[in-house]
N, C-alpha and C positions, 0 to 999 in steps of 0.2 A: 504494500500500500504506500503510495507516495504521500508527500506532505499535504497537498491540496485535498486529497480524499480524506485524509485523517482530520484536517481542520474542518471540512464540511460535515463529516460524521460527528465530530465533537460539538459543532455548533447546533446540529440538528438534535443531538441528545440533550444538550443544555436547554434548548428551546422547549422540547417536550417536558423536561423536568420542571421548567419554569411555569409552563401552562398548567401542569398538574398541581403544583404548589399553589398557584393563583386560584385555581378552582377549589382547592382544599381550604384556602383562607377565607374566601367569600361565602361562608355558609350563613344561612338565615338564622338570626338570633332566636326566632320563635321555635326552631327545632333544636338548636345547639344548647340553649340554656336548660330546657327540661332534660335533655340527655345527660348533660354534665351533672345536674342535680341528682339524677338517678344513680350516676356513678359515685357521687360523693356521699349521698344519704342512704341509698338503698331503694328498696321497692316502696312505692306509694302511688296513689292515684289522685288525679285532680281533674275536675271538669275542664273541658277545652276552653270554655269561656273564661273561667277563673285563671287558667294557665296563661291565656292571652293577656288578661289584665295584669298578671304578675310580670310578664315579660315587658309589657308596655310601661309599667311603673319603673322597672329597672332602666329602660331606655330613657324615660323622662328624667329620672334622677341623675343618671350619669352622662346622658347625651348619646345619640345613636352613633356618632362618628367615633367617640372614645370607646364605646362598647364594641364597635366593629373592629377597631384596632386591637383591643384586648383579646377578642375572639381570634383574630388573625395571629397574634403572638402565641396564644395558647395552642392553636392548631399547628403552627410551625414547630413549636417546641415538642408537642406530643407526637407529631408525625415524623419529624426528622431527628429529634434529639438535639437540635442545634439551639444554642442560647448562650448568652453571656450573663454575668451576675446582674446586670441592669435589667435585662428582659426577664430573667428568671424571677427576680423580686417582684416585677410587675405582674407576672402570671400568678405567682403565689398569692399576692395581695388580691388579685381578681377572684381567685377561688375562695379565699376567706371572706371577701366582701359578698360574693354571691351566696355563700352558705349562711352567713350572718343575716342577710336580708331575707332569705327564705325562712329561717328559723323565727325571726321576730315579726314577720308579716303574714305568717300562716299559723294555723293551729296544730302544726306537726308535733310540737313538743308535748301537747296533751294526748296525742294519739300514737306516739312513737312505739308503744309497747304492743300495739296491734300488729297482726301479721302483714297485712297490706292496707295501711290506713288510707282512708279517703280524706284528703287534705283540703281545707277551705282557705282561700285567700282572704285575709281580713281587710286589706286595702289601705294600710297605712304603715309608715315607717316611724317608729318612735325616735325621739332624740337620742343619739348614741353618745352624748357627752355626759360622763358620770359626774362632772362638776357643775352642771347647769343648775342655775337657781331660777325658780319660777316665781313670779310675782303676780298677784291677782289685780 
């Protein structure tokens, strides 16, 4: 194989890999977030309308562009194993944030001892500042 064929084959292989990674990164948050929650929490069920409200509230709280970027970082790290300390810390914080928001905005903690709990979205995120002082 001469150098031109080698470079052409290398470029084609890199192009296919880049397209595959791009398709992997741009996954819809409405399917990604529930799948990740099932991976982190375990088995539970939630009505589709409530699940959509939960995902919408996550997008409203953090912004759809930031959420898409975090999902992309997560997919790249989990799919390829590539990451640096900066991106790994962002992905780990994303997992913790998602899990925390799920626990405080649903009734999962009341039903966690059931085999396959039916979880309800309560629709609010409480203040997560333990030092907050509320005045009437």
